[in-house]
C-alpha positions as CSV (number, residue, x, y, z in Angstrom):
1,X,9.0,-6.2,33.6
2,X,11.4,-6.6,30.7
3,X,9.6,-9.6,29.3
4,X,7.2,-7.6,27.1
5,X,9.9,-5.7,25.2
6,X,11.9,-9.0,24.8
7,X,8.8,-10.8,23.6
8,X,8.0,-8.1,21.1
9,X,11.6,-8.1,19.8
10,X,11.4,-11.9,19.5
11,X,8.3,-11.8,17.4
12,X,9.8,-9.2,15.1
13,X,13.1,-11.1,14.7
14,X,11.4,-14.5,14.2
15,X,9.1,-13.1,11.6
16,X,5.5,-13.3,12.8
17,X,4.5,-12.9,9.1
18,X,6.2,-13.8,5.9
19,X,5.9,-10.3,4.5
20,X,8.9,-8.1,4.6
21,X,8.7,-4.3,5.1
22,X,9.9,-3.8,1.5
23,X,6.6,-5.2,0.2
24,X,4.6,-2.1,1.2
25,X,5.0,1.4,-0.2
26,X,3.4,4.4,1.4
27,X,1.2,6.6,-0.9
28,X,0.8,10.0,0.8
29,X,-1.8,12.4,-0.4
30,X,-3.3,10.0,-2.9
31,X,-6.0,11.5,-5.1
32,X,-8.5,10.1,-7.6
33,X,-8.0,12.0,-10.9
34,X,-10.4,9.9,-13.0
35,X,-12.3,6.6,-12.6
36,X,-9.6,3.9,-12.0
37,X,-6.8,6.4,-12.1
38,X,-5.1,7.7,-8.9
39,X,-2.1,9.9,-8.4
40,X,0.3,10.2,-5.4
41,X,3.2,12.5,-6.0
42,X,5.0,11.4,-9.1
43,X,3.3,8.0,-9.2
44,X,0.1,7.3,-11.3
45,X,-1.8,4.1,-10.5
46,X,-4.2,2.4,-12.8
47,X,-6.8,0.2,-11.1
48,X,-9.6,-2.0,-12.3
49,X,-13.1,-1.4,-11.0
50,X,-12.0,0.6,-7.9
51,X,-14.9,2.5,-6.4
52,X,-12.8,4.2,-3.7
53,X,-13.2,8.0,-3.8
54,X,-10.4,10.0,-2.2
55,X,-9.1,13.5,-2.3
56,X,-5.9,13.3,-0.4
57,X,-5.7,10.5,2.2
58,X,-2.8,8.1,2.9
59,X,-2.8,4.5,1.5
60,X,-0.4,1.6,1.1
61,X,0.7,0.0,-2.2
62,X,1.3,-3.7,-1.6
63,X,3.7,-5.4,-4.0
64,X,3.0,-9.1,-4.5
65,X,5.4,-9.8,-7.4
66,X,6.2,-8.5,-10.9
67,X,3.3,-6.5,-12.1
68,X,1.1,-7.5,-9.1
69,X,0.0,-4.7,-6.8
70,X,-2.9,-3.8,-4.5
71,X,-3.9,-0.5,-2.9
72,X,-4.9,-0.8,0.8
73,X,-6.9,2.2,1.9
74,X,-7.2,3.6,5.4
75,X,-10.6,1.9,6.0
76,X,-8.9,-1.5,5.1
77,X,-10.7,-1.8,1.7
78,X,-8.5,-2.8,-1.3
79,X,-8.3,-2.2,-5.0
80,X,-6.5,-4.3,-7.6
81,X,-3.9,-2.4,-9.6
82,X,-3.3,-3.0,-13.3
83,X,-0.3,-0.7,-13.6
84,X,2.0,1.6,-11.7
85,X,3.6,4.5,-13.6
86,X,6.1,7.1,-12.6
87,X,6.2,10.7,-14.0
88,X,9.5,12.3,-14.7
């Protein structure tokens, strides 16, 4: 029964999708601090028309290219991101 692990390895190595792991960033304990303003650790995210209310869940930040991001929430809803800022 080694065919399943080999098949899974084959799918990962051949690239079942075009997206690499570096295109996603984990946002632990993200909180809404103002309408269209979220904070996760030292990262502040400015969104546009995001109605998602959170007080400490995990989400993913997807990077599409220079200045193009999207938040993917645990319920699979998304929010467009205008800017990502880091605090020193």
